[in-house]
PDB file with one MODEL, atoms N, CA, C and O in Angstrom:
MODEL        1
ATOM      1  N   UNK A   1      58.913  85.854  33.247  1.00  0.00           N
ATOM      2  CA  UNK A   1      60.059  86.262  32.459  1.00  0.00           C
ATOM      3  C   UNK A   1      59.621  86.960  31.174  1.00  0.00           C
ATOM      4  O   UNK A   1      60.373  87.772  30.634  1.00  0.00           O
ATOM      5  N   UNK A   2      58.450  86.669  30.683  1.00  0.00           N
ATOM      6  CA  UNK A   2      58.037  87.250  29.414  1.00  0.00           C
ATOM      7  C   UNK A   2      57.474  88.662  29.561  1.00  0.00           C
ATOM      8  O   UNK A   2      57.208  89.318  28.554  1.00  0.00           O
ATOM      9  N   UNK A   3      57.287  89.147  30.788  1.00  0.00           N
ATOM     10  CA  UNK A   3      56.799  90.504  30.982  1.00  0.00           C
ATOM     11  C   UNK A   3      57.908  91.514  30.727  1.00  0.00           C
ATOM     12  O   UNK A   3      57.634  92.639  30.309  1.00  0.00           O
ATOM     13  N   UNK A   4      59.136  91.135  30.970  1.00  0.00           N
ATOM     14  CA  UNK A   4      60.312  91.979  30.742  1.00  0.00           C
ATOM     15  C   UNK A   4      60.298  93.233  31.596  1.00  0.00           C
ATOM     16  O   UNK A   4      60.441  94.343  31.084  1.00  0.00           O
ATOM     17  N   UNK A   5      60.127  93.058  32.879  1.00  0.00           N
ATOM     18  CA  UNK A   5      60.201  94.185  33.801  1.00  0.00           C
ATOM     19  C   UNK A   5      61.541  94.877  33.609  1.00  0.00           C
ATOM     20  O   UNK A   5      62.586  94.232  33.531  1.00  0.00           O
ATOM     21  N   UNK A   6      61.491  96.204  33.535  1.00  0.00           N
ATOM     22  CA  UNK A   6      62.709  96.977  33.351  1.00  0.00           C
ATOM     23  C   UNK A   6      63.009  97.286  31.896  1.00  0.00           C
ATOM     24  O   UNK A   6      63.906  98.079  31.608  1.00  0.00           O
ATOM     25  N   UNK A   7      62.285  96.681  30.984  1.00  0.00           N
ATOM     26  CA  UNK A   7      62.524  96.897  29.561  1.00  0.00           C
ATOM     27  C   UNK A   7      61.356  97.569  28.846  1.00  0.00           C
ATOM     28  O   UNK A   7      61.492  97.994  27.699  1.00  0.00           O
ATOM     29  N   UNK A   8      60.230  97.664  29.505  1.00  0.00           N
ATOM     30  CA  UNK A   8      59.061  98.271  28.865  1.00  0.00           C
ATOM     31  C   UNK A   8      58.856  99.676  29.407  1.00  0.00           C
ATOM     32  O   UNK A   8      59.136  99.951  30.574  1.00  0.00           O
ATOM     33  N   UNK A   9      58.370 100.549  28.561  1.00  0.00           N
ATOM     34  CA  UNK A   9      58.122 101.927  28.960  1.00  0.00           C
ATOM     35  C   UNK A   9      56.743 102.028  29.597  1.00  0.00           C
ATOM     36  O   UNK A   9      55.787 102.488  28.972  1.00  0.00           O
ATOM     37  N   UNK A  10      56.654 101.595  30.843  1.00  0.00           N
ATOM     38  CA  UNK A  10      55.390 101.652  31.570  1.00  0.00           C
ATOM     39  C   UNK A  10      55.690 101.894  33.040  1.00  0.00           C
ATOM     40  O   UNK A  10      56.730 101.486  33.558  1.00  0.00           O
ATOM     41  N   UNK A  11      54.770 102.557  33.690  1.00  0.00           N
ATOM     42  CA  UNK A  11      54.904 102.834  35.112  1.00  0.00           C
ATOM     43  C   UNK A  11      54.897 101.516  35.900  1.00  0.00           C
ATOM     44  O   UNK A  11      54.134 100.602  35.589  1.00  0.00           O
ATOM     45  N   UNK A  12      55.742 101.435  36.906  1.00  0.00           N
ATOM     46  CA  UNK A  12      55.866 100.208  37.706  1.00  0.00           C
ATOM     47  C   UNK A  12      54.533  99.780  38.287  1.00  0.00           C
ATOM     48  O   UNK A  12      54.206  98.594  38.268  1.00  0.00           O
ATOM     49  N   UNK A  13      53.762 100.716  38.800  1.00  0.00           N
ATOM     50  CA  UNK A  13      52.462 100.359  39.394  1.00  0.00           C
ATOM     51  C   UNK A  13      51.517  99.769  38.347  1.00  0.00           C
ATOM     52  O   UNK A  13      50.745  98.858  38.645  1.00  0.00           O
ATOM     53  N   UNK A  14      51.580 100.284  37.142  1.00  0.00           N
ATOM     54  CA  UNK A  14      50.726  99.759  36.073  1.00  0.00           C
ATOM     55  C   UNK A  14      51.117  98.320  35.739  1.00  0.00           C
ATOM     56  O   UNK A  14      50.250  97.466  35.558  1.00  0.00           O
ATOM     57  N   UNK A  15      52.407  98.054  35.658  1.00  0.00           N
ATOM     58  CA  UNK A  15      52.859  96.682  35.396  1.00  0.00           C
ATOM     59  C   UNK A  15      52.448  95.752  36.528  1.00  0.00           C
ATOM     60  O   UNK A  15      52.027  94.620  36.289  1.00  0.00           O
ATOM     61  N   UNK A  16      52.571  96.231  37.753  1.00  0.00           N
ATOM     62  CA  UNK A  16      52.180  95.408  38.900  1.00  0.00           C
ATOM     63  C   UNK A  16      50.679  95.121  38.865  1.00  0.00           C
ATOM     64  O   UNK A  16      50.262  93.993  39.128  1.00  0.00           O
ATOM     65  N   UNK A  17      49.867  96.127  38.545  1.00  0.00           N
ATOM     66  CA  UNK A  17      48.413  95.905  38.456  1.00  0.00           C
ATOM     67  C   UNK A  17      48.078  94.889  37.376  1.00  0.00           C
ATOM     68  O   UNK A  17      47.230  94.020  37.578  1.00  0.00           O
ATOM     69  N   UNK A  18      48.736  94.995  36.242  1.00  0.00           N
ATOM     70  CA  UNK A  18      48.493  94.029  35.161  1.00  0.00           C
ATOM     71  C   UNK A  18      48.878  92.611  35.601  1.00  0.00           C
ATOM     72  O   UNK A  18      48.164  91.644  35.335  1.00  0.00           O
ATOM     73  N   UNK A  19      50.008  92.520  36.270  1.00  0.00           N
ATOM     74  CA  UNK A  19      50.465  91.214  36.752  1.00  0.00           C
ATOM     75  C   UNK A  19      49.462  90.647  37.748  1.00  0.00           C
ATOM     76  O   UNK A  19      49.081  89.481  37.649  1.00  0.00           O
ATOM     77  N   UNK A  20      49.033  91.463  38.705  1.00  0.00           N
ATOM     78  CA  UNK A  20      48.079  90.997  39.714  1.00  0.00           C
ATOM     79  C   UNK A  20      46.758  90.587  39.073  1.00  0.00           C
ATOM     80  O   UNK A  20      46.168  89.578  39.459  1.00  0.00           O
ATOM     81  N   UNK A  21      46.292  91.360  38.100  1.00  0.00           N
ATOM     82  CA  UNK A  21      45.032  91.029  37.422  1.00  0.00           C
ATOM     83  C   UNK A  21      45.140  89.680  36.716  1.00  0.00           C
ATOM     84  O   UNK A  21      44.209  88.876  36.765  1.00  0.00           O
ATOM     85  N   UNK A  22      46.246  89.436  36.075  1.00  0.00           N
ATOM     86  CA  UNK A  22      46.436  88.154  35.397  1.00  0.00           C
ATOM     87  C   UNK A  22      46.468  87.006  36.405  1.00  0.00           C
ATOM     88  O   UNK A  22      45.895  85.945  36.160  1.00  0.00           O
ATOM     89  N   UNK A  23      47.130  87.219  37.529  1.00  0.00           N
ATOM     90  CA  UNK A  23      47.241  86.149  38.524  1.00  0.00           C
ATOM     91  C   UNK A  23      45.930  85.901  39.260  1.00  0.00           C
ATOM     92  O   UNK A  23      45.676  84.778  39.696  1.00  0.00           O
ATOM     93  N   UNK A  24      45.100  86.916  39.406  1.00  0.00           N
ATOM     94  CA  UNK A  24      43.802  86.744  40.056  1.00  0.00           C
ATOM     95  C   UNK A  24      42.932  85.741  39.314  1.00  0.00           C
ATOM     96  O   UNK A  24      42.065  85.106  39.915  1.00  0.00           O
ATOM     97  N   UNK A  25      43.154  85.595  38.030  1.00  0.00           N
ATOM     98  CA  UNK A  25      42.393  84.624  37.245  1.00  0.00           C
ATOM     99  C   UNK A  25      42.614  83.199  37.752  1.00  0.00           C
ATOM    100  O   UNK A  25      41.785  82.318  37.524  1.00  0.00           O
ATOM    101  N   UNK A  26      43.732  82.980  38.438  1.00  0.00           N
ATOM    102  CA  UNK A  26      44.025  81.654  38.977  1.00  0.00           C
ATOM    103  C   UNK A  26      43.382  81.437  40.344  1.00  0.00           C
ATOM    104  O   UNK A  26      43.413  80.326  40.873  1.00  0.00           O
ATOM    105  N   UNK A  27      42.799  82.489  40.921  1.00  0.00           N
ATOM    106  CA  UNK A  27      42.066  82.357  42.160  1.00  0.00           C
ATOM    107  C   UNK A  27      42.914  82.133  43.395  1.00  0.00           C
ATOM    108  O   UNK A  27      42.448  81.522  44.357  1.00  0.00           O
ATOM    109  N   UNK A  28      44.123  82.601  43.391  1.00  0.00           N
ATOM    110  CA  UNK A  28      44.993  82.445  44.557  1.00  0.00           C
ATOM    111  C   UNK A  28      45.869  83.683  44.692  1.00  0.00           C
ATOM    112  O   UNK A  28      46.081  84.426  43.734  1.00  0.00           O
ATOM    113  N   UNK A  29      46.364  83.880  45.887  1.00  0.00           N
ATOM    114  CA  UNK A  29      47.305  84.973  46.113  1.00  0.00           C
ATOM    115  C   UNK A  29      48.716  84.471  45.865  1.00  0.00           C
ATOM    116  O   UNK A  29      49.080  83.375  46.290  1.00  0.00           O
ATOM    117  N   UNK A  30      49.498  85.270  45.183  1.00  0.00           N
ATOM    118  CA  UNK A  30      50.863  84.899  44.860  1.00  0.00           C
ATOM    119  C   UNK A  30      51.818  85.947  45.396  1.00  0.00           C
ATOM    120  O   UNK A  30      51.508  87.138  45.380  1.00  0.00           O
ATOM    121  N   UNK A  31      52.961  85.519  45.864  1.00  0.00           N
ATOM    122  CA  UNK A  31      54.034  86.419  46.266  1.00  0.00           C
ATOM    123  C   UNK A  31      54.865  86.673  45.015  1.00  0.00           C
ATOM    124  O   UNK A  31      55.850  85.980  44.761  1.00  0.00           O
ATOM    125  N   UNK A  32      54.460  87.670  44.241  1.00  0.00           N
ATOM    126  CA  UNK A  32      55.074  87.918  42.940  1.00  0.00           C
ATOM    127  C   UNK A  32      56.577  88.154  43.045  1.00  0.00           C
ATOM    128  O   UNK A  32      57.325  87.546  42.280  1.00  0.00           O
ATOM    129  N   UNK A  33      57.059  89.005  43.954  1.00  0.00           N
ATOM    130  CA  UNK A  33      58.510  89.183  44.037  1.00  0.00           C
ATOM    131  C   UNK A  33      59.259  87.877  44.320  1.00  0.00           C
ATOM    132  O   UNK A  33      60.320  87.636  43.743  1.00  0.00           O
ATOM    133  N   UNK A  34      58.722  87.043  45.194  1.00  0.00           N
ATOM    134  CA  UNK A  34      59.381  85.763  45.489  1.00  0.00           C
ATOM    135  C   UNK A  34      59.394  84.861  44.264  1.00  0.00           C
ATOM    136  O   UNK A  34      60.390  84.193  43.989  1.00  0.00           O
ATOM    137  N   UNK A  35      58.293  84.843  43.534  1.00  0.00           N
ATOM    138  CA  UNK A  35      58.221  84.027  42.315  1.00  0.00           C
ATOM    139  C   UNK A  35      59.235  84.537  41.287  1.00  0.00           C
ATOM    140  O   UNK A  35      59.948  83.748  40.669  1.00  0.00           O
ATOM    141  N   UNK A  36      59.294  85.861  41.109  1.00  0.00           N
ATOM    142  CA  UNK A  36      60.233  86.428  40.137  1.00  0.00           C
ATOM    143  C   UNK A  36      61.676  86.141  40.527  1.00  0.00           C
ATOM    144  O   UNK A  36      62.487  85.781  39.673  1.00  0.00           O
ATOM    145  N   UNK A  37      62.004  86.297  41.800  1.00  0.00           N
ATOM    146  CA  UNK A  37      63.372  86.009  42.238  1.00  0.00           C
ATOM    147  C   UNK A  37      63.747  84.564  41.930  1.00  0.00           C
ATOM    148  O   UNK A  37      64.838  84.286  41.433  1.00  0.00           O
ATOM    149  N   UNK A  38      62.828  83.649  42.232  1.00  0.00           N
ATOM    150  CA  UNK A  38      63.083  82.228  41.952  1.00  0.00           C
ATOM    151  C   UNK A  38      63.252  81.995  40.453  1.00  0.00           C
ATOM    152  O   UNK A  38      64.160  81.277  40.033  1.00  0.00           O
ATOM    153  N   UNK A  39      62.387  82.593  39.653  1.00  0.00           N
ATOM    154  CA  UNK A  39      62.466  82.416  38.206  1.00  0.00           C
ATOM    155  C   UNK A  39      63.738  83.027  37.632  1.00  0.00           C
ATOM    156  O   UNK A  39      64.330  82.471  36.706  1.00  0.00           O
ATOM    157  N   UNK A  40      64.163  84.163  38.174  1.00  0.00           N
ATOM    158  CA  UNK A  40      65.410  84.761  37.711  1.00  0.00           C
ATOM    159  C   UNK A  40      66.583  83.831  38.020  1.00  0.00           C
ATOM    160  O   UNK A  40      67.488  83.672  37.201  1.00  0.00           O
ATOM    161  N   UNK A  41      66.562  83.223  39.197  1.00  0.00           N
ATOM    162  CA  UNK A  41      67.631  82.276  39.550  1.00  0.00           C
ATOM    163  C   UNK A  41      67.635  81.078  38.601  1.00  0.00           C
ATOM    164  O   UNK A  41      68.687  80.659  38.119  1.00  0.00           O
ATOM    165  N   UNK A  42      66.447  80.535  38.340  1.00  0.00           N
ATOM    166  CA  UNK A  42      66.346  79.389  37.426  1.00  0.00           C
ATOM    167  C   UNK A  42      66.763  79.777  36.005  1.00  0.00           C
ATOM    168  O   UNK A  42      67.463  79.026  35.326  1.00  0.00           O
ATOM    169  N   UNK A  43      66.328  80.949  35.571  1.00  0.00           N
ATOM    170  CA  UNK A  43      66.686  81.418  34.226  1.00  0.00           C
ATOM    171  C   UNK A  43      68.187  81.620  34.110  1.00  0.00           C
ATOM    172  O   UNK A  43      68.787  81.277  33.092  1.00  0.00           O
ATOM    173  N   UNK A  44      68.789  82.172  35.145  1.00  0.00           N
ATOM    174  CA  UNK A  44      70.236  82.373  35.110  1.00  0.00           C
ATOM    175  C   UNK A  44      70.968  81.047  34.987  1.00  0.00           C
ATOM    176  O   UNK A  44      71.922  80.929  34.218  1.00  0.00           O
ATOM    177  N   UNK A  45      70.529  80.062  35.732  1.00  0.00           N
ATOM    178  CA  UNK A  45      71.163  78.743  35.656  1.00  0.00           C
ATOM    179  C   UNK A  45      71.024  78.151  34.254  1.00  0.00           C
ATOM    180  O   UNK A  45      71.982  77.596  33.717  1.00  0.00           O
ATOM    181  N   UNK A  46      69.823  78.270  33.654  1.00  0.00           N
ATOM    182  CA  UNK A  46      69.607  77.758  32.292  1.00  0.00           C
ATOM    183  C   UNK A  46      70.475  78.500  31.286  1.00  0.00           C
ATOM    184  O   UNK A  46      71.072  77.885  30.402  1.00  0.00           O
ATOM    185  N   UNK A  47      70.544  79.809  31.419  1.00  0.00           N
ATOM    186  CA  UNK A  47      71.346  80.610  30.489  1.00  0.00           C
ATOM    187  C   UNK A  47      72.817  80.222  30.564  1.00  0.00           C
ATOM    188  O   UNK A  47      73.478  80.051  29.539  1.00  0.00           O
ATOM    189  N   UNK A  48      73.313  80.087  31.767  1.00  0.00           N
ATOM    190  CA  UNK A  48      74.730  79.711  31.932  1.00  0.00           C
ATOM    191  C   UNK A  48      74.990  78.306  31.384  1.00  0.00           C
ATOM    192  O   UNK A  48      76.001  78.064  30.725  1.00  0.00           O
ATOM    193  N   UNK A  49      74.074  77.395  31.661  1.00  0.00           N
ATOM    194  CA  UNK A  49      74.223  76.014  31.205  1.00  0.00           C
ATOM    195  C   UNK A  49      74.200  75.909  29.684  1.00  0.00           C
ATOM    196  O   UNK A  49      74.904  75.089  29.096  1.00  0.00           O
ATOM    197  N   UNK A  50      73.372  76.759  29.051  1.00  0.00           N
ATOM    198  CA  UNK A  50      73.183  76.663  27.599  1.00  0.00           C
ATOM    199  C   UNK A  50      73.931  77.722  26.799  1.00  0.00           C
ATOM    200  O   UNK A  50      73.857  77.742  25.570  1.00  0.00           O
ATOM    201  N   UNK A  51      74.648  78.597  27.489  1.00  0.00           N
ATOM    202  CA  UNK A  51      75.407  79.622  26.781  1.00  0.00           C
ATOM    203  C   UNK A  51      74.560  80.708  26.158  1.00  0.00           C
ATOM    204  O   UNK A  51      74.935  81.277  25.133  1.00  0.00           O
ATOM    205  N   UNK A  52      73.425  81.004  26.762  1.00  0.00           N
ATOM    206  CA  UNK A  52      72.523  82.022  26.224  1.00  0.00           C
ATOM    207  C   UNK A  52      72.926  83.384  26.776  1.00  0.00           C
ATOM    208  O   UNK A  52      72.307  83.890  27.712  1.00  0.00           O
ATOM    209  N   UNK A  53      73.947  83.963  26.205  1.00  0.00           N
ATOM    210  CA  UNK A  53      74.544  85.194  26.728  1.00  0.00           C
ATOM    211  C   UNK A  53      73.619  86.402  26.613  1.00  0.00           C
ATOM    212  O   UNK A  53      73.563  87.217  27.533  1.00  0.00           O
ATOM    213  N   UNK A  54      72.902  86.532  25.516  1.00  0.00           N
ATOM    214  CA  UNK A  54      72.025  87.695  25.347  1.00  0.00           C
ATOM    215  C   UNK A  54      70.952  87.724  26.422  1.00  0.00           C
ATOM    216  O   UNK A  54      70.684  88.780  26.996  1.00  0.00           O
ATOM    217  N   UNK A  55      70.342  86.599  26.700  1.00  0.00           N
ATOM    218  CA  UNK A  55      69.314  86.553  27.747  1.00  0.00           C
ATOM    219  C   UNK A  55      69.943  86.777  29.115  1.00  0.00           C
ATOM    220  O   UNK A  55      69.354  87.444  29.966  1.00  0.00           O
ATOM    221  N   UNK A  56      71.113  86.236  29.329  1.00  0.00           N
ATOM    222  CA  UNK A  56      71.807  86.393  30.604  1.00  0.00           C
ATOM    223  C   UNK A  56      72.097  87.867  30.884  1.00  0.00           C
ATOM    224  O   UNK A  56      72.049  88.304  32.034  1.00  0.00           O
ATOM    225  N   UNK A  57      72.396  88.628  29.838  1.00  0.00           N
ATOM    226  CA  UNK A  57      72.667  90.058  29.990  1.00  0.00           C
ATOM    227  C   UNK A  57      71.443  90.836  30.453  1.00  0.00           C
ATOM    228  O   UNK A  57      71.589  91.898  31.058  1.00  0.00           O
ATOM    229  N   UNK A  58      70.245  90.338  30.187  1.00  0.00           N
ATOM    230  CA  UNK A  58      69.013  91.024  30.568  1.00  0.00           C
ATOM    231  C   UNK A  58      68.670  90.837  32.043  1.00  0.00           C
ATOM    232  O   UNK A  58      68.003  91.689  32.631  1.00  0.00           O
ATOM    233  N   UNK A  59      69.107  89.757  32.639  1.00  0.00           N
ATOM    234  CA  UNK A  59      68.697  89.447  34.005  1.00  0.00           C
ATOM    235  C   UNK A  59      69.074  90.509  35.031  1.00  0.00           C
ATOM    236  O   UNK A  59      68.252  90.805  35.898  1.00  0.00           O
ATOM    237  N   UNK A  60      70.261  91.098  34.988  1.00  0.00           N
ATOM    238  CA  UNK A  60      70.570  92.138  35.976  1.00  0.00           C
ATOM    239  C   UNK A  60      69.610  93.336  35.901  1.00  0.00           C
ATOM    240  O   UNK A  60      69.295  93.948  36.921  1.00  0.00           O
ATOM    241  N   UNK A  61      69.153  93.661  34.699  1.00  0.00           N
ATOM    242  CA  UNK A  61      68.210  94.771  34.544  1.00  0.00           C
ATOM    243  C   UNK A  61      66.874  94.412  35.179  1.00  0.00           C
ATOM    244  O   UNK A  61      66.276  95.230  35.879  1.00  0.00           O
ATOM    245  N   UNK A  62      66.406  93.195  34.939  1.00  0.00           N
ATOM    246  CA  UNK A  62      65.138  92.771  35.527  1.00  0.00           C
ATOM    247  C   UNK A  62      65.254  92.648  37.045  1.00  0.00           C
ATOM    248  O   UNK A  62      64.331  93.025  37.767  1.00  0.00           O
ATOM    249  N   UNK A  63      66.368  92.130  37.530  1.00  0.00           N
ATOM    250  CA  UNK A  63      66.570  92.034  38.985  1.00  0.00           C
ATOM    251  C   UNK A  63      66.613  93.419  39.625  1.00  0.00           C
ATOM    252  O   UNK A  63      66.049  93.621  40.700  1.00  0.00           O
ATOM    253  N   UNK A  64      67.275  94.372  38.975  1.00  0.00           N
ATOM    254  CA  UNK A  64      67.356  95.735  39.501  1.00  0.00           C
ATOM    255  C   UNK A  64      65.975  96.388  39.518  1.00  0.00           C
ATOM    256  O   UNK A  64      65.624  97.091  40.466  1.00  0.00           O
ATOM    257  N   UNK A  65      65.197  96.152  38.464  1.00  0.00           N
ATOM    258  CA  UNK A  65      63.833  96.689  38.425  1.00  0.00           C
ATOM    259  C   UNK A  65      63.033  96.140  39.601  1.00  0.00           C
ATOM    260  O   UNK A  65      62.348  96.896  40.289  1.00  0.00           O
ATOM    261  N   UNK A  66      63.113  94.850  39.834  1.00  0.00           N
ATOM    262  CA  UNK A  66      62.378  94.246  40.939  1.00  0.00           C
ATOM    263  C   UNK A  66      62.828  94.819  42.273  1.00  0.00           C
ATOM    264  O   UNK A  66      61.991  95.119  43.125  1.00  0.00           O
ATOM    265  N   UNK A  67      64.126  94.975  42.472  1.00  0.00           N
ATOM    266  CA  UNK A  67      64.629  95.535  43.730  1.00  0.00           C
ATOM    267  C   UNK A  67      64.101  96.952  43.955  1.00  0.00           C
ATOM    268  O   UNK A  67      63.751  97.318  45.077  1.00  0.00           O
ATOM    269  N   UNK A  68      64.046  97.736  42.896  1.00  0.00           N
ATOM    270  CA  UNK A  68      63.585  99.120  43.012  1.00  0.00           C
ATOM    271  C   UNK A  68      62.065  99.240  43.144  1.00  0.00           C
ATOM    272  O   UNK A  68      61.562 100.235  43.667  1.00  0.00           O
ATOM    273  N   UNK A  69      61.339  98.229  42.672  1.00  0.00           N
ATOM    274  CA  UNK A  69      59.868  98.318  42.607  1.00  0.00           C
ATOM    275  C   UNK A  69      59.154  97.229  43.395  1.00  0.00           C
ATOM    276  O   UNK A  69      57.954  97.026  43.208  1.00  0.00           O
ATOM    277  N   UNK A  70      59.843  96.542  44.246  1.00  0.00           N
ATOM    278  CA  UNK A  70      59.255  95.440  45.007  1.00  0.00           C
ATOM    279  C   UNK A  70      57.977  95.852  45.742  1.00  0.00           C
ATOM    280  O   UNK A  70      57.025  95.076  45.831  1.00  0.00           O
ATOM    281  N   UNK A  71      57.967  97.073  46.262  1.00  0.00           N
ATOM    282  CA  UNK A  71      56.843  97.537  47.075  1.00  0.00           C
ATOM    283  C   UNK A  71      55.539  97.680  46.282  1.00  0.00           C
ATOM    284  O   UNK A  71      54.460  97.666  46.873  1.00  0.00           O
ATOM    285  N   UNK A  72      55.621  97.816  44.963  1.00  0.00           N
ATOM    286  CA  UNK A  72      54.378  97.988  44.188  1.00  0.00           C
ATOM    287  C   UNK A  72      53.564  96.708  44.108  1.00  0.00           C
ATOM    288  O   UNK A  72      52.382  96.742  43.769  1.00  0.00           O
ATOM    289  N   UNK A  73      54.183  95.592  44.415  1.00  0.00           N
ATOM    290  CA  UNK A  73      53.453  94.335  44.405  1.00  0.00           C
ATOM    291  C   UNK A  73      52.798  94.089  45.738  1.00  0.00           C
ATOM    292  O   UNK A  73      52.133  93.070  45.920  1.00  0.00           O
TER     293      UNK A  73
ENDMDL
END
């Protein structure tokens, strides 16, 4: 969630490479899109529960970015 996909001025492939490089440090393969989808769902639930409207407004942008760029992962 802290990468802010869809909000930074960077090429999708570059963001994906950075993400993969960071995750490689953990020594395992990760399904990044699946993890992001799950985290977006959890974040949405937290935002709704706590009334965090500003953060909730960002989620559709991040979800749309992921849908458009899923293949780069």
